[in-house]
CHARMM internal coordinates of N, CA and C (Angstrom, degrees):
IC EDIT
DIST 1 N 1 CA 1.5186
DIST 1 CA 1 C 1.3936
ANGL 1 N 1 CA 1 C 109.48
DIST 1 C 2 N 1.1506
ANGL 1 CA 1 C 2 N 120.68
DIHE 1 N 1 CA 1 C 2 N 153.82
DIST 2 N 2 CA 1.4530
ANGL 1 C 2 N 2 CA 129.72
DIHE 1 CA 1 C 2 N 2 CA 178.58
DIST 2 CA 2 C 1.4433
ANGL 2 N 2 CA 2 C 106.57
DIHE 1 C 2 N 2 CA 2 C -82.32
DIST 2 C 3 N 1.3410
ANGL 2 CA 2 C 3 N 120.82
DIHE 2 N 2 CA 2 C 3 N 140.83
DIST 3 N 3 CA 1.5586
ANGL 2 C 3 N 3 CA 125.10
DIHE 2 CA 2 C 3 N 3 CA 171.80
DIST 3 CA 3 C 1.5770
ANGL 3 N 3 CA 3 C 103.63
DIHE 2 C 3 N 3 CA 3 C -82.24
DIST 3 C 4 N 1.2531
ANGL 3 CA 3 C 4 N 113.85
DIHE 3 N 3 CA 3 C 4 N 144.09
DIST 4 N 4 CA 1.5353
ANGL 3 C 4 N 4 CA 115.83
DIHE 3 CA 3 C 4 N 4 CA 172.41
DIST 4 CA 4 C 1.5837
ANGL 4 N 4 CA 4 C 101.20
DIHE 3 C 4 N 4 CA 4 C -116.58
DIST 4 C 5 N 1.3283
ANGL 4 CA 4 C 5 N 117.64
DIHE 4 N 4 CA 4 C 5 N 110.47
DIST 5 N 5 CA 1.4075
ANGL 4 C 5 N 5 CA 119.09
DIHE 4 CA 4 C 5 N 5 CA 179.84
DIST 5 CA 5 C 1.6500
ANGL 5 N 5 CA 5 C 108.34
DIHE 4 C 5 N 5 CA 5 C -68.34
DIST 5 C 6 N 1.3357
ANGL 5 CA 5 C 6 N 111.63
DIHE 5 N 5 CA 5 C 6 N 145.24
DIST 6 N 6 CA 1.2943
ANGL 5 C 6 N 6 CA 120.56
DIHE 5 CA 5 C 6 N 6 CA 179.23
DIST 6 CA 6 C 1.5956
ANGL 6 N 6 CA 6 C 117.29
DIHE 5 C 6 N 6 CA 6 C 80.79
DIST 6 C 7 N 1.2612
ANGL 6 CA 6 C 7 N 110.05
DIHE 6 N 6 CA 6 C 7 N 15.07
DIST 7 N 7 CA 1.5256
ANGL 6 C 7 N 7 CA 118.91
DIHE 6 CA 6 C 7 N 7 CA 179.23
DIST 7 CA 7 C 1.6070
ANGL 7 N 7 CA 7 C 110.40
DIHE 6 C 7 N 7 CA 7 C -129.26
DIST 7 C 8 N 1.4803
ANGL 7 CA 7 C 8 N 111.93
DIHE 7 N 7 CA 7 C 8 N 69.35
DIST 8 N 8 CA 1.4888
ANGL 7 C 8 N 8 CA 116.19
DIHE 7 CA 7 C 8 N 8 CA -176.14
DIST 8 CA 8 C 1.5766
ANGL 8 N 8 CA 8 C 111.07
DIHE 7 C 8 N 8 CA 8 C -55.48
DIST 8 C 9 N 1.2889
ANGL 8 CA 8 C 9 N 116.05
DIHE 8 N 8 CA 8 C 9 N -37.77
DIST 9 N 9 CA 1.4384
ANGL 8 C 9 N 9 CA 121.75
DIHE 8 CA 8 C 9 N 9 CA -175.90
DIST 9 CA 9 C 1.5607
ANGL 9 N 9 CA 9 C 115.05
DIHE 8 C 9 N 9 CA 9 C -56.29
DIST 9 C 10 N 1.3236
ANGL 9 CA 9 C 10 N 107.74
DIHE 9 N 9 CA 9 C 10 N -34.70
DIST 10 N 10 CA 1.5432
ANGL 9 C 10 N 10 CA 110.81
DIHE 9 CA 9 C 10 N 10 CA 176.19
DIST 10 CA 10 C 1.5049
ANGL 10 N 10 CA 10 C 109.99
DIHE 9 C 10 N 10 CA 10 C -77.30
DIST 10 C 11 N 1.2688
ANGL 10 CA 10 C 11 N 124.91
DIHE 10 N 10 CA 10 C 11 N -32.04
DIST 11 N 11 CA 1.4554
ANGL 10 C 11 N 11 CA 120.62
DIHE 10 CA 10 C 11 N 11 CA 170.40
DIST 11 CA 11 C 1.4568
ANGL 11 N 11 CA 11 C 110.80
DIHE 10 C 11 N 11 CA 11 C -66.97
DIST 11 C 12 N 1.3050
ANGL 11 CA 11 C 12 N 123.81
DIHE 11 N 11 CA 11 C 12 N -41.56
DIST 12 N 12 CA 1.3209
ANGL 11 C 12 N 12 CA 124.52
DIHE 11 CA 11 C 12 N 12 CA -179.06
DIST 12 CA 12 C 1.5893
ANGL 12 N 12 CA 12 C 112.81
DIHE 11 C 12 N 12 CA 12 C -62.19
DIST 12 C 13 N 1.2557
ANGL 12 CA 12 C 13 N 112.51
DIHE 12 N 12 CA 12 C 13 N -37.12
DIST 13 N 13 CA 1.4923
ANGL 12 C 13 N 13 CA 116.25
DIHE 12 CA 12 C 13 N 13 CA 172.97
DIST 13 CA 13 C 1.5208
ANGL 13 N 13 CA 13 C 117.69
DIHE 12 C 13 N 13 CA 13 C -67.61
DIST 13 C 14 N 1.4198
ANGL 13 CA 13 C 14 N 111.25
DIHE 13 N 13 CA 13 C 14 N -35.41
DIST 14 N 14 CA 1.4160
ANGL 13 C 14 N 14 CA 117.99
DIHE 13 CA 13 C 14 N 14 CA 173.63
DIST 14 CA 14 C 1.5626
ANGL 14 N 14 CA 14 C 110.22
DIHE 13 C 14 N 14 CA 14 C -63.65
DIST 14 C 15 N 1.2599
ANGL 14 CA 14 C 15 N 123.30
DIHE 14 N 14 CA 14 C 15 N -44.55
DIST 15 N 15 CA 1.3162
ANGL 14 C 15 N 15 CA 134.39
DIHE 14 CA 14 C 15 N 15 CA 178.16
DIST 15 CA 15 C 1.5583
ANGL 15 N 15 CA 15 C 111.16
DIHE 14 C 15 N 15 CA 15 C -58.35
DIST 15 C 16 N 1.3493
ANGL 15 CA 15 C 16 N 115.41
DIHE 15 N 15 CA 15 C 16 N -48.25
DIST 16 N 16 CA 1.4201
ANGL 15 C 16 N 16 CA 119.88
DIHE 15 CA 15 C 16 N 16 CA 178.44
DIST 16 CA 16 C 1.5030
ANGL 16 N 16 CA 16 C 116.86
DIHE 15 C 16 N 16 CA 16 C -66.56
DIST 16 C 17 N 1.3114
ANGL 16 CA 16 C 17 N 111.99
DIHE 16 N 16 CA 16 C 17 N -28.31
DIST 17 N 17 CA 1.4806
ANGL 16 C 17 N 17 CA 119.18
DIHE 16 CA 16 C 17 N 17 CA -176.67
DIST 17 CA 17 C 1.5645
ANGL 17 N 17 CA 17 C 112.26
DIHE 16 C 17 N 17 CA 17 C -100.91
DIST 17 C 18 N 1.2912
ANGL 17 CA 17 C 18 N 118.78
DIHE 17 N 17 CA 17 C 18 N 6.53
DIST 18 N 18 CA 1.3682
ANGL 17 C 18 N 18 CA 123.48
DIHE 17 CA 17 C 18 N 18 CA -171.07
DIST 18 CA 18 C 1.4976
ANGL 18 N 18 CA 18 C 106.18
DIHE 17 C 18 N 18 CA 18 C -56.33
DIST 18 C 19 N 1.3335
ANGL 18 CA 18 C 19 N 120.18
DIHE 18 N 18 CA 18 C 19 N 126.07
DIST 19 N 19 CA 1.5377
ANGL 18 C 19 N 19 CA 127.31
DIHE 18 CA 18 C 19 N 19 CA 179.64
DIST 19 CA 19 C 1.3198
ANGL 19 N 19 CA 19 C 114.25
DIHE 18 C 19 N 19 CA 19 C 76.34
DIST 19 C 20 N 1.4921
ANGL 19 CA 19 C 20 N 121.35
DIHE 19 N 19 CA 19 C 20 N -15.52
DIST 20 N 20 CA 1.3889
ANGL 19 C 20 N 20 CA 116.52
DIHE 19 CA 19 C 20 N 20 CA -173.34
DIST 20 CA 20 C 1.6155
ANGL 20 N 20 CA 20 C 112.88
DIHE 19 C 20 N 20 CA 20 C -103.05
DIST 20 C 21 N 1.3096
ANGL 20 CA 20 C 21 N 110.73
DIHE 20 N 20 CA 20 C 21 N -5.67
DIST 21 N 21 CA 1.5201
ANGL 20 C 21 N 21 CA 114.22
DIHE 20 CA 20 C 21 N 21 CA -179.15
DIST 21 CA 21 C 1.4596
ANGL 21 N 21 CA 21 C 107.75
DIHE 20 C 21 N 21 CA 21 C -166.89
DIST 21 C 22 N 1.4289
ANGL 21 CA 21 C 22 N 111.43
DIHE 21 N 21 CA 21 C 22 N 162.37
DIST 22 N 22 CA 1.4879
ANGL 21 C 22 N 22 CA 117.01
DIHE 21 CA 21 C 22 N 22 CA 173.09
DIST 22 CA 22 C 1.5505
ANGL 22 N 22 CA 22 C 107.44
DIHE 21 C 22 N 22 CA 22 C -118.65
DIST 22 C 23 N 1.2107
ANGL 22 CA 22 C 23 N 118.44
DIHE 22 N 22 CA 22 C 23 N 135.72
DIST 23 N 23 CA 1.4118
ANGL 22 C 23 N 23 CA 116.23
DIHE 22 CA 22 C 23 N 23 CA -178.22
DIST 23 CA 23 C 1.6081
ANGL 23 N 23 CA 23 C 108.45
DIHE 22 C 23 N 23 CA 23 C -154.38
DIST 23 C 24 N 1.2836
ANGL 23 CA 23 C 24 N 121.66
DIHE 23 N 23 CA 23 C 24 N 155.08
DIST 24 N 24 CA 1.3839
ANGL 23 C 24 N 24 CA 131.88
DIHE 23 CA 23 C 24 N 24 CA -176.38
DIST 24 CA 24 C 1.5016
ANGL 24 N 24 CA 24 C 112.05
DIHE 23 C 24 N 24 CA 24 C -121.26
DIST 24 C 25 N 1.3444
ANGL 24 CA 24 C 25 N 120.56
DIHE 24 N 24 CA 24 C 25 N 150.03
DIST 25 N 25 CA 1.2579
ANGL 24 C 25 N 25 CA 129.54
DIHE 24 CA 24 C 25 N 25 CA 173.26
DIST 25 CA 25 C 1.5686
ANGL 25 N 25 CA 25 C 113.79
DIHE 24 C 25 N 25 CA 25 C -114.17
DIST 25 C 26 N 1.3557
ANGL 25 CA 25 C 26 N 114.76
DIHE 25 N 25 CA 25 C 26 N 113.57
DIST 26 N 26 CA 1.5639
ANGL 25 C 26 N 26 CA 111.61
DIHE 25 CA 25 C 26 N 26 CA -178.63
DIST 26 CA 26 C 1.4505
ANGL 26 N 26 CA 26 C 106.02
DIHE 25 C 26 N 26 CA 26 C -160.39
DIST 26 C 27 N 1.2636
ANGL 26 CA 26 C 27 N 116.13
DIHE 26 N 26 CA 26 C 27 N 166.39
DIST 27 N 27 CA 1.5143
ANGL 26 C 27 N 27 CA 119.64
DIHE 26 CA 26 C 27 N 27 CA 178.91
DIST 27 CA 27 C 1.4967
ANGL 27 N 27 CA 27 C 109.55
DIHE 26 C 27 N 27 CA 27 C -64.33
DIST 27 C 28 N 1.3568
ANGL 27 CA 27 C 28 N 115.22
DIHE 27 N 27 CA 27 C 28 N 148.31
DIST 28 N 28 CA 1.5099
ANGL 27 C 28 N 28 CA 121.18
DIHE 27 CA 27 C 28 N 28 CA -175.22
DIST 28 CA 28 C 1.5200
ANGL 28 N 28 CA 28 C 106.21
DIHE 27 C 28 N 28 CA 28 C -112.67
DIST 28 C 29 N 1.1934
ANGL 28 CA 28 C 29 N 116.01
DIHE 28 N 28 CA 28 C 29 N 129.52
DIST 29 N 29 CA 1.4450
ANGL 28 C 29 N 29 CA 126.43
DIHE 28 CA 28 C 29 N 29 CA 169.34
DIST 29 CA 29 C 1.5188
ANGL 29 N 29 CA 29 C 113.19
DIHE 28 C 29 N 29 CA 29 C -98.07
DIST 29 C 30 N 1.3452
ANGL 29 CA 29 C 30 N 114.95
DIHE 29 N 29 CA 29 C 30 N 93.02
DIST 30 N 30 CA 1.4482
ANGL 29 C 30 N 30 CA 120.83
DIHE 29 CA 29 C 30 N 30 CA -175.71
DIST 30 CA 30 C 1.4761
ANGL 30 N 30 CA 30 C 116.02
DIHE 29 C 30 N 30 CA 30 C -50.26
DIST 30 C 31 N 1.3131
ANGL 30 CA 30 C 31 N 117.98
DIHE 30 N 30 CA 30 C 31 N -46.40
DIST 31 N 31 CA 1.4196
ANGL 30 C 31 N 31 CA 124.25
DIHE 30 CA 30 C 31 N 31 CA 178.43
DIST 31 CA 31 C 1.5296
ANGL 31 N 31 CA 31 C 112.51
DIHE 30 C 31 N 31 CA 31 C -56.21
DIST 31 C 32 N 1.4080
ANGL 31 CA 31 C 32 N 111.50
DIHE 31 N 31 CA 31 C 32 N -46.88
DIST 32 N 32 CA 1.5812
ANGL 31 C 32 N 32 CA 115.62
DIHE 31 CA 31 C 32 N 32 CA -179.55
DIST 32 CA 32 C 1.4401
ANGL 32 N 32 CA 32 C 108.09
DIHE 31 C 32 N 32 CA 32 C -65.14
DIST 32 C 33 N 1.3731
ANGL 32 CA 32 C 33 N 118.33
DIHE 32 N 32 CA 32 C 33 N -39.07
DIST 33 N 33 CA 1.5113
ANGL 32 C 33 N 33 CA 118.66
DIHE 32 CA 32 C 33 N 33 CA -171.12
DIST 33 CA 33 C 1.5604
ANGL 33 N 33 CA 33 C 107.27
DIHE 32 C 33 N 33 CA 33 C -67.45
DIST 33 C 34 N 1.4139
ANGL 33 CA 33 C 34 N 116.12
DIHE 33 N 33 CA 33 C 34 N -44.34
DIST 34 N 34 CA 1.4491
ANGL 33 C 34 N 34 CA 122.25
DIHE 33 CA 33 C 34 N 34 CA 175.73
DIST 34 CA 34 C 1.6036
ANGL 34 N 34 CA 34 C 109.73
DIHE 33 C 34 N 34 CA 34 C -55.85
DIST 34 C 35 N 1.2713
ANGL 34 CA 34 C 35 N 117.05
DIHE 34 N 34 CA 34 C 35 N -47.46
DIST 35 N 35 CA 1.4257
ANGL 34 C 35 N 35 CA 119.98
DIHE 34 CA 34 C 35 N 35 CA 178.04
DIST 35 CA 35 C 1.4794
ANGL 35 N 35 CA 35 C 113.85
DIHE 34 C 35 N 35 CA 35 C -58.16
DIST 35 C 36 N 1.2994
ANGL 35 CA 35 C 36 N 119.52
DIHE 35 N 35 CA 35 C 36 N -41.02
DIST 36 N 36 CA 1.5005
ANGL 35 C 36 N 36 CA 123.65
DIHE 35 CA 35 C 36 N 36 CA 179.43
DIST 36 CA 36 C 1.5395
ANGL 36 N 36 CA 36 C 107.98
DIHE 35 C 36 N 36 CA 36 C -65.91
DIST 36 C 37 N 1.3968
ANGL 36 CA 36 C 37 N 117.06
DIHE 36 N 36 CA 36 C 37 N -31.19
DIST 37 N 37 CA 1.4823
ANGL 36 C 37 N 37 CA 118.48
DIHE 36 CA 36 C 37 N 37 CA -177.64
DIST 37 CA 37 C 1.6297
ANGL 37 N 37 CA 37 C 103.65
DIHE 36 C 37 N 37 CA 37 C -74.57
DIST 37 C 38 N 1.1974
ANGL 37 CA 37 C 38 N 117.44
DIHE 37 N 37 CA 37 C 38 N -39.13
DIST 38 N 38 CA 1.4735
ANGL 37 C 38 N 38 CA 118.99
DIHE 37 CA 37 C 38 N 38 CA 178.63
DIST 38 CA 38 C 1.4072
ANGL 38 N 38 CA 38 C 111.37
DIHE 37 C 38 N 38 CA 38 C -62.69
DIST 38 C 39 N 1.4480
ANGL 38 CA 38 C 39 N 121.64
DIHE 38 N 38 CA 38 C 39 N -48.91
DIST 39 N 39 CA 1.3556
ANGL 38 C 39 N 39 CA 118.84
DIHE 38 CA 38 C 39 N 39 CA 178.32
DIST 39 CA 39 C 1.4352
ANGL 39 N 39 CA 39 C 117.05
DIHE 38 C 39 N 39 CA 39 C -65.45
DIST 39 C 40 N 1.4231
ANGL 39 CA 39 C 40 N 116.51
DIHE 39 N 39 CA 39 C 40 N -28.28
DIST 40 N 40 CA 1.4716
ANGL 39 C 40 N 40 CA 119.92
DIHE 39 CA 39 C 40 N 40 CA 169.13
DIST 40 CA 40 C 1.5643
ANGL 40 N 40 CA 40 C 114.93
DIHE 39 C 40 N 40 CA 40 C -68.75
DIST 40 C 41 N 1.1669
ANGL 40 CA 40 C 41 N 112.81
DIHE 40 N 40 CA 40 C 41 N -12.51
DIST 41 N 41 CA 1.5591
ANGL 40 C 41 N 41 CA 114.71
DIHE 40 CA 40 C 41 N 41 CA -177.42
DIST 41 CA 41 C 1.5386
ANGL 41 N 41 CA 41 C 114.96
DIHE 40 C 41 N 41 CA 41 C 86.34
DIST 41 C 42 N 1.2294
ANGL 41 CA 41 C 42 N 113.62
DIHE 41 N 41 CA 41 C 42 N 16.21
DIST 42 N 42 CA 1.5535
ANGL 41 C 42 N 42 CA 122.63
DIHE 41 CA 41 C 42 N 42 CA 176.13
DIST 42 CA 42 C 1.4610
ANGL 42 N 42 CA 42 C 108.51
DIHE 41 C 42 N 42 CA 42 C -111.56
DIST 42 C 43 N 1.3272
ANGL 42 CA 42 C 43 N 110.45
DIHE 42 N 42 CA 42 C 43 N 169.83
DIST 43 N 43 CA 1.5258
ANGL 42 C 43 N 43 CA 113.08
DIHE 42 CA 42 C 43 N 43 CA -177.95
DIST 43 CA 43 C 1.6697
ANGL 43 N 43 CA 43 C 100.92
DIHE 42 C 43 N 43 CA 43 C -113.96
DIST 43 C 44 N 1.3336
ANGL 43 CA 43 C 44 N 102.41
DIHE 43 N 43 CA 43 C 44 N 159.39
DIST 44 N 44 CA 1.5679
ANGL 43 C 44 N 44 CA 115.83
DIHE 43 CA 43 C 44 N 44 CA 175.43
DIST 44 CA 44 C 1.3720
ANGL 44 N 44 CA 44 C 107.98
DIHE 43 C 44 N 44 CA 44 C -99.16
DIST 44 C 45 N 1.4443
ANGL 44 CA 44 C 45 N 114.27
DIHE 44 N 44 CA 44 C 45 N 137.54
DIST 45 N 45 CA 1.4691
ANGL 44 C 45 N 45 CA 119.13
DIHE 44 CA 44 C 45 N 45 CA 178.10
DIST 45 CA 45 C 1.5691
ANGL 45 N 45 CA 45 C 108.14
DIHE 44 C 45 N 45 CA 45 C -54.74
DIST 45 C 46 N 1.3831
ANGL 45 CA 45 C 46 N 114.05
DIHE 45 N 45 CA 45 C 46 N 139.06
DIST 46 N 46 CA 1.4507
ANGL 45 C 46 N 46 CA 118.74
DIHE 45 CA 45 C 46 N 46 CA 173.14
DIST 46 CA 46 C 1.5561
ANGL 46 N 46 CA 46 C 115.00
DIHE 45 C 46 N 46 CA 46 C -55.52
DIST 46 C 47 N 1.2955
ANGL 46 CA 46 C 47 N 116.31
DIHE 46 N 46 CA 46 C 47 N -26.72
DIST 47 N 47 CA 1.4631
ANGL 46 C 47 N 47 CA 120.91
DIHE 46 CA 46 C 47 N 47 CA 178.04
DIST 47 CA 47 C 1.5218
ANGL 47 N 47 CA 47 C 113.59
DIHE 46 C 47 N 47 CA 47 C -74.52
DIST 47 C 48 N 1.2647
ANGL 47 CA 47 C 48 N 120.34
DIHE 47 N 47 CA 47 C 48 N -11.88
DIST 48 N 48 CA 1.4599
ANGL 47 C 48 N 48 CA 127.06
DIHE 47 CA 47 C 48 N 48 CA -174.96
DIST 48 CA 48 C 1.4652
ANGL 48 N 48 CA 48 C 109.77
DIHE 47 C 48 N 48 CA 48 C -56.39
DIST 48 C 49 N 1.2265
ANGL 48 CA 48 C 49 N 115.18
DIHE 48 N 48 CA 48 C 49 N -38.66
DIST 49 N 49 CA 1.5649
ANGL 48 C 49 N 49 CA 121.35
DIHE 48 CA 48 C 49 N 49 CA -173.02
DIST 49 CA 49 C 1.5232
ANGL 49 N 49 CA 49 C 109.61
DIHE 48 C 49 N 49 CA 49 C -76.97
DIST 49 C 50 N 1.2325
ANGL 49 CA 49 C 50 N 123.50
DIHE 49 N 49 CA 49 C 50 N -3.92
DIST 50 N 50 CA 1.4130
ANGL 49 C 50 N 50 CA 123.69
DIHE 49 CA 49 C 50 N 50 CA -176.16
DIST 50 CA 50 C 1.5267
ANGL 50 N 50 CA 50 C 113.00
DIHE 49 C 50 N 50 CA 50 C -94.74
DIST 50 C 51 N 1.2540
ANGL 50 CA 50 C 51 N 120.20
DIHE 50 N 50 CA 50 C 51 N 8.90
DIST 51 N 51 CA 1.4351
ANGL 50 C 51 N 51 CA 127.69
DIHE 50 CA 50 C 51 N 51 CA -178.13
DIST 51 CA 51 C 1.5681
ANGL 51 N 51 CA 51 C 109.56
DIHE 50 C 51 N 51 CA 51 C -72.39
END
COOR INIT
IC SEED 1 N 1 CA 1 C
IC BUILD
């Protein structure tokens, strides 16, 4: 994973989840995420458009 300078909370989260989970931090495209849900046959939460 890439380090993001100036984002100590991200490093703290990585440290807290070390070995327990895998996660990434990246920009989120809400429309793309909703499209993926639709393609998978699931629904997007109505609140997802409020980000």
